[in-house]
C-alpha positions in Angstrom: -77.5 -53.6 2.2 -75.8 -51.3 4.6 -77.5 -50.7 8.0 -76.6 -48.6 11.0 -74.6 -50.4 13.5 -76.5 -48.4 16.2 -79.6 -46.2 16.2 -78.8 -45.2 19.8 -78.2 -41.3 20.2 -78.2 -41.1 24.0 -75.2 -39.1 25.4 -75.1 -36.5 22.5 -76.7 -33.9 24.7 -74.1 -34.3 27.4 -71.3 -33.9 24.8 -73.0 -30.7 23.5 -73.4 -29.4 27.1 -69.8 -30.0 27.9 -68.7 -28.2 24.7 -70.9 -25.2 25.5 -69.6 -25.2 29.1 -66.0 -25.3 27.8 -66.7 -22.4 25.5 -68.2 -20.4 28.3 -65.2 -21.2 30.5 -62.9 -20.0 27.8 -64.9 -16.8 27.4 -65.0 -16.3 31.1 -61.3 -16.8 31.3 -60.8 -14.2 28.6 -63.1 -11.7 30.3 -61.4 -12.2 33.7 -58.0 -11.9 32.1 -59.1 -8.7 30.3 -60.5 -7.3 33.6 -57.3 -8.0 35.4 -55.3 -6.4 32.6 -57.6 -3.4 32.6 -57.4 -3.1 36.4 -53.6 -3.3 36.3 -53.5 -0.7 33.5 -55.9 1.5 35.4 -53.8 1.2 38.5 -50.6 2.0 36.5 -52.3 5.0 34.9 -53.3 6.2 38.4 -49.8 5.7 39.6 -48.4 7.7 36.6 -51.0 10.5 37.3 -50.1 10.6 41.0 -46.4 10.7 40.1 -47.1 13.7 37.9 -49.0 15.3 40.7 -46.2 14.7 43.1 -43.7 16.2 40.6 -45.9 19.2 40.2 -46.1 19.5 44.0 -42.4 19.7 44.0 -42.4 22.7 41.7 -45.1 24.4 43.8 -43.1 23.7 46.9 -40.1 25.5 45.2 -42.3 28.5 44.3 -43.3 29.0 48.0 -39.7 28.2 49.1 -38.3 30.9 46.9 -40.9 33.4 47.9 -40.2 33.1 51.6 -36.5 32.0 52.0 -33.6 34.5 52.1 -30.5 33.5 50.1 -28.5 33.1 53.3 -31.0 30.4 54.5 -30.7 28.7 51.1 -27.0 28.3 51.8 -27.7 26.9 55.2 -30.3 24.4 53.8 -29.2 20.8 54.3 -30.0 20.0 50.6 -27.4 22.5 49.4 -24.5 20.6 47.7 -21.4 22.7 48.0 -19.7 20.5 45.3 -22.3 20.9 42.6 -23.8 24.1 43.8 -27.3 22.7 43.4 -30.1 22.5 46.0 -32.2 19.4 46.5 -35.6 19.5 48.2 -37.7 16.4 48.8 -41.0 15.6 50.6 -43.9 13.1 50.6 -47.4 14.0 49.3 -50.6 13.0 50.9 -52.2 10.9 48.1 -53.7 7.8 49.8 -53.7 4.8 49.7 -50.2 4.8 48.2 -47.3 6.9 49.2 -46.3 9.7 46.7 -43.1 11.6 46.9 -41.0 14.2 45.0 -37.4 15.0 44.8 -36.6 18.3 43.2 -33.2 19.8 42.2 -32.6 23.5 41.6 -29.8 24.8 39.5 -29.1 28.5 40.0 -27.8 31.0 37.4 -26.4 34.5 37.4 -27.9 37.5 35.6 -26.4 36.4 32.3 -28.5 33.2 32.5 -25.6 31.0 31.6 -23.2 31.1 34.5 -24.1 28.6 37.2 -24.0 29.8 40.8 -23.2 27.7 44.0 -26.0 27.8 46.6 -23.4 27.6 49.4 -22.1 31.0 48.5 -25.4 33.0 48.6 -25.5 36.2 50.6 -27.7 39.4 50.7 -25.6 40.8 47.9 -24.7 37.6 46.0 -27.8 35.8 44.9 -29.2 34.2 41.8 -31.2 35.7 39.0 -32.6 32.5 37.6 -33.3 28.9 38.8 -34.1 25.7 36.8 -36.0 23.2 38.9 -36.2 19.5 37.9 -38.8 17.8 40.0 -39.3 14.0 39.9 -42.4 12.4 41.3 -42.9 8.8 42.3 -45.7 6.6 43.8 -44.5 3.7 45.9 -41.0 4.3 44.4 -42.1 4.2 40.8 -42.9 5.2 38.0 -40.8 8.3 37.7 -42.4 11.4 36.1 -40.4 14.6 35.9 -41.5 18.2 35.5 -39.1 21.0 34.7 -39.6 24.7 35.2 -37.3 27.7 34.6 -37.9 30.8 36.7 -36.6 34.4 36.7 -36.0 35.7 40.3 -36.6 39.2 41.6 -35.4 39.8 45.1 -37.8 40.8 47.9 -36.5 43.3 50.4 -38.7 42.8 53.5 -41.5 45.3 53.5 -39.7 47.2 50.8 -41.0 44.7 48.2 -44.5 46.0 48.5 -46.1 49.0 46.8 -48.4 49.4 49.7 -47.9 47.6 53.0 -50.3 47.9 55.9 -49.9 46.3 59.3 -53.6 46.4 60.2 -56.7 45.3 58.3 -57.7 47.8 55.7 -60.9 48.9 54.0 -60.6 51.1 50.9 -63.8 52.8 49.6 -62.3 55.1 47.0 -61.0 54.6 43.4 -57.2 54.2 43.1 -54.6 52.8 40.8 -51.2 51.2 41.5 -48.9 50.5 38.6 -46.0 48.0 38.7 -42.3 48.6 38.4 -41.5 45.5 36.2 -44.7 43.9 35.0 -47.4 43.2 37.6 -45.3 43.6 40.8 -47.1 46.6 42.4 -48.1 44.4 45.3 -50.3 45.1 48.3 -49.7 43.3 51.7 -52.1 43.4 54.6 -50.2 41.8 57.4 -52.9 41.5 60.1 -56.6 41.3 59.5 -58.7 41.6 56.4 -58.6 43.6 53.2 -61.8 45.0 51.7 -61.8 46.9 48.4 -65.2 48.4 48.2 -64.8 50.5 45.0 -62.9 50.5 41.8 -59.3 49.6 42.1 -56.8 48.8 39.3 -53.8 47.0 40.7 -50.9 46.0 38.4 -49.7 43.5 41.0 -50.6 40.9 43.5 -52.5 40.9 46.8 -51.3 39.0 49.9 -53.4 38.7 53.1 -51.5 36.3 55.3 -53.9 36.4 58.3 -57.3 37.3 57.0 -59.8 37.5 54.2 -59.6 39.4 50.9 -62.8 40.9 49.4 -63.2 42.8 46.1 -66.3 44.6 45.0 -67.5 46.8 42.1 -65.1 47.4 39.3 -61.9 46.2 41.0 -59.3 44.7 38.7 -56.3 42.8 40.0 -53.9 42.2 37.2 -51.9 39.7 39.2 -53.0 37.1 41.7 -54.7 37.1 45.1 -53.6 34.9 48.0 -55.3 35.0 51.4 -55.3 32.8 54.4 -59.0 32.8 54.8 -61.8 33.4 52.2 -61.2 35.2 48.9 -64.5 36.9 47.9 -64.8 38.2 44.4 -68.1 40.0 43.8 -69.4 40.8 40.3 -68.1 42.7 38.4 -64.7 42.5 40.2 -62.0 40.6 38.3 -58.8 38.8 39.3 -56.8 38.3 36.1 -54.3 35.9 37.7 -54.9 33.1 40.2 -57.0 33.1 43.4 -55.7 31.1 46.3 -57.0 30.5 49.8 -54.7 28.7 52.3 -57.4 27.8 54.8 -60.7 29.1 53.5 -63.0 29.2 50.5 -63.1 31.1 47.2 -66.6 32.6 46.8 -68.5 35.3 45.0 -70.0 36.0 41.6 -67.2 37.8 39.9 -64.4 36.7 37.5 -61.2 34.8 38.0 -59.3 34.4 34.8 -56.6 32.1 36.2 -56.7 29.1 38.5 -58.7 28.9 41.7 -57.1 26.8 44.4 -58.4 26.5 48.0 -58.1 24.4 51.1 -61.9 24.7 51.3 -64.6 25.0 48.7 -64.4 26.9 45.3 -67.8 28.3 44.3 -67.5 27.5 40.6 -71.3 27.7 40.1 -71.5 31.4 40.7 -67.9 32.5 39.9 -66.6 32.6 36.3 -63.3 30.8 36.4 -61.1 30.6 33.4 -58.4 28.3 34.8 -58.3 25.0 36.8 -60.4 24.6 39.9 -58.7 22.8 42.8 -60.4 22.5 46.1 -60.0 20.7 49.5 -56.2 20.5 49.1 -53.4 21.2 51.5 -52.0 24.7 50.9 -48.8 26.4 52.0 -49.0 29.6 54.1 -49.5 32.9 52.4 -46.2 34.7 51.6 -45.4 37.2 54.4 -43.5 40.5 54.5 -42.1 42.0 57.6 -42.9 45.6 58.6 -39.5 47.3 58.8 -38.5 49.1 62.0 -36.7 52.2 60.8 -35.1 53.8 63.8 -33.5 57.2 64.4 -30.0 55.7 63.9 -28.0 57.6 61.3 -24.9 55.4 61.1 -26.0 53.2 58.2 -27.1 56.2 56.2 -23.7 57.8 56.6 -22.1 54.6 55.6 -24.2 54.6 52.4 -23.0 58.0 51.4 -25.4 60.4 53.1 -24.2 63.5 54.9 -25.9 64.4 58.2 -27.1 68.0 57.9 -26.5 70.7 60.5 -29.5 73.0 60.0 -29.6 74.6 63.4 -28.6 78.1 62.2 -31.7 78.3 60.0 -34.7 80.5 61.0 -37.8 78.9 62.4 -39.4 78.1 65.8 -39.3 74.3 65.4 -36.7 71.9 63.9 -39.3 71.1 61.2 -39.3 74.7 60.0 -35.5 74.9 60.2 -35.1 71.7 58.2 -37.6 72.9 55.6 -35.7 76.1 55.2 -32.4 74.3 54.7 -33.9 72.1 51.9 -35.5 75.2 50.2 -32.7 77.8 50.6 -29.4 76.2 51.7 -29.0 72.8 50.1 -27.9 73.9 46.7 -25.0 76.0 48.1 -24.0 73.6 50.8 -21.8 71.3 48.8 -23.8 68.3 50.1 -25.1 65.9 47.4 -27.0 63.2 49.5 -28.5 64.8 52.5 -29.8 63.2 55.7 -31.9 65.4 58.0 -32.6 64.2 61.5 -35.5 66.0 63.2 -35.3 64.9 66.9 -38.5 66.8 67.8 -42.1 65.9 67.8 -43.2 68.4 65.2 -45.0 68.1 61.9 -43.0 68.8 58.8 -45.4 70.9 56.7 -44.5 72.6 53.4 -46.4 75.8 52.7 -48.9 76.0 49.8 -47.4 76.1 46.3 -43.8 75.6 47.5 -41.2 74.2 45.1 -38.1 72.2 46.1 -35.1 71.3 44.0 -33.8 67.8 44.9 -30.2 67.7 43.8 -29.4 64.2 45.4 -30.9 61.6 47.6 -32.7 63.1 50.6 -33.7 61.3 53.8 -35.8 63.0 56.5 -35.9 61.1 59.8 -38.4 62.7 62.1 -39.8 62.0 65.5 -43.0 63.6 64.3 -45.1 63.3 61.2 -45.4 64.9 57.8 -48.3 66.9 56.4 -48.1 67.4 52.6 -51.8 68.3 52.3 -51.0 71.6 50.6 -49.8 71.7 47.1 -46.0 71.4 46.9 -43.6 70.4 44.1 -40.5 68.3 44.5 -38.3 68.3 41.4 -35.4 65.9 41.2 -32.7 67.5 39.0 -32.2 65.7 35.6 -29.5 63.1 35.1 -30.4 60.4 37.6 -33.1 59.3 39.9 -33.2 60.8 43.4 -34.5 58.8 46.3 -36.7 60.9 48.6 -37.6 59.5 52.1 -40.3 60.8 54.4 -39.8 58.7 57.5 -41.5 59.0 60.8 -39.2 56.8 62.9 -40.5 53.6 64.4 -42.4 53.5 67.6 -44.3 50.6 69.2 -47.4 52.8 69.9 -49.1 55.7 68.3 -50.2 58.7 70.3 -52.8 60.8 68.5 -51.7 61.9 65.1 -48.1 63.0 65.9 -46.5 60.5 63.7 -49.0 60.4 60.9 -48.3 61.2 57.2 -50.8 63.0 55.0 -50.3 63.6 51.3 -52.9 65.4 49.2 -54.0 68.3 47.1 -52.0 67.5 44.0 -48.6 67.2 45.6 -46.1 66.8 42.8 -43.1 64.6 42.4 -41.4 64.7 39.0 -40.0 61.8 37.0 -36.5 62.1 38.6 -37.8 61.2 42.1 -38.7 58.0 43.8 -40.5 58.5 47.1 -41.0 56.4 50.2 -43.5 57.2 52.9 -43.0 55.3 56.1 -44.8 55.7 59.4 -45.5 53.3 62.3 -48.9 55.0 62.5 -51.3 56.2 59.8 -50.6 57.2 56.2 -53.4 59.0 54.4 -52.8 59.2 50.7 -55.1 61.2 48.4 -52.8 62.6 45.9 -54.1 62.6 42.4 -50.8 63.1 40.7 -49.1 59.8 40.2 -45.7 59.3 42.0 -43.2 56.5 42.0 -42.4 54.8 45.2 -43.9 53.0 48.2 -46.2 53.5 51.2 -45.5 51.6 54.4 -47.6 52.2 57.5 -49.5 50.6 60.3 -52.7 51.9 58.9 -53.3 53.1 55.3 -56.1 55.3 54.0 -56.4 55.9 50.3 -58.4 58.9 49.0 -60.3 59.1 45.8 -58.3 58.9 42.5 -55.0 58.1 44.3 -52.3 57.0 41.8 -48.8 55.6 42.2 -46.3 53.4 40.5 -44.3 50.9 42.6 -40.5 51.5 43.0 -38.5 49.9 45.8 -36.9 52.8 47.7 -34.6 51.0 50.0 -33.6 52.4 53.4 -29.8 52.0 54.1 -29.1 49.3 56.8 -32.8 48.3 57.3 -33.3 45.1 55.5 -31.7 42.5 53.2 -33.2 40.0 50.7 -36.0 38.1 52.3 -37.0 35.9 49.3 -37.7 36.1 45.6 -40.6 36.8 43.4 -40.8 34.5 40.4 -41.6 35.0 36.7 -42.1 31.5 35.3 -40.5 31.3 31.8 -41.7 27.7 31.2 -43.0 24.6 32.9 -43.3 21.2 31.2 -43.0 17.5 31.6 
């Protein structure tokens, strides 16, 4: 008979406990290893995300750089490689706790979009039409993520790149329309103070308020973007179809922003209807700035540009304004002068009589020490064949005394399709013309009357300004 050698089972429990403990230890090791792996993967994903953000910061830096940098300053930039013709810009990005950075390289192209241009050769007359930017972002030196963007460039000419430029804060309570020249480029600049649009405006362009706030009410529609240093306030039913940006303030209101909303402060995404990406509490560049041109009484640059200084002293009239008006009306056509420059060195107001018609056979510049009053109906017809530039210029002064340098346009003053008109005064321009004209309005103070209409055309003044930067039309942006 077989019998057990031992019936003793003491110690089995310890063996089972050790086996269970070993299994738990193995499971714990797997969990810890998985956690470490997940943490490392999460950290790497975060680094990749920050690298992309840094690369995008590089493209955004380029957009601001192109907006505010003259081509001659690009040539002087330390990142311009005379050998390759390319321009390199790099910087660090505040990302914490790690250090993010970008290095972005711009390749410039001529108007044919295939010929590369050398950044060391740029001048006011030799500048690029396109740029391709390749921006590489890193976090702690790696990983590398790259974003590429291709941009069409349109030159800014100081204040002459604005449809309406006002030096002082502006409140507009009437309906008006500003059309663009090439797309949505009928821009408004308010250099000092705030902009308030209190009634319906349709603007085919952008709004820049570099030292104040921008507020839009009622049925205002901005087809482009709005960028202010301080708050951007969009009240229902106002609409910004592009982006809204605030460099130091908040974006508030109850209206509509179809594009992105980006602010150094808060974005009220609860009350605003925002179609794009909301980014708040971020470091922002300064608002793009224009300079108010100082157009003086000097005639030398006009003559160099092909204008002829007119002698109108023999014409009838008690003031030089009347003599000049008579020359344009009755003498120009038979004078043999194509591009005429009239210098009125007297503080009088140039005032056409009611229902007067003028034939504009070439470019016409009127430089006056006084102002212009086109409140009566007058018609200015450029002769067919080419566009004629028509300048109403009250020459620059540091101060305004009364209304002697003001410009007033109203009562259906007509400019035909062969004219481009610039109104310039260092004082006030009051525009209430219902008949749309093509040109610009540049003044210390701007008042727009009801149903004012215009289309932006840059009407450059000889010798006054060069290229101050570039507007951008982004063809693509991708990683």
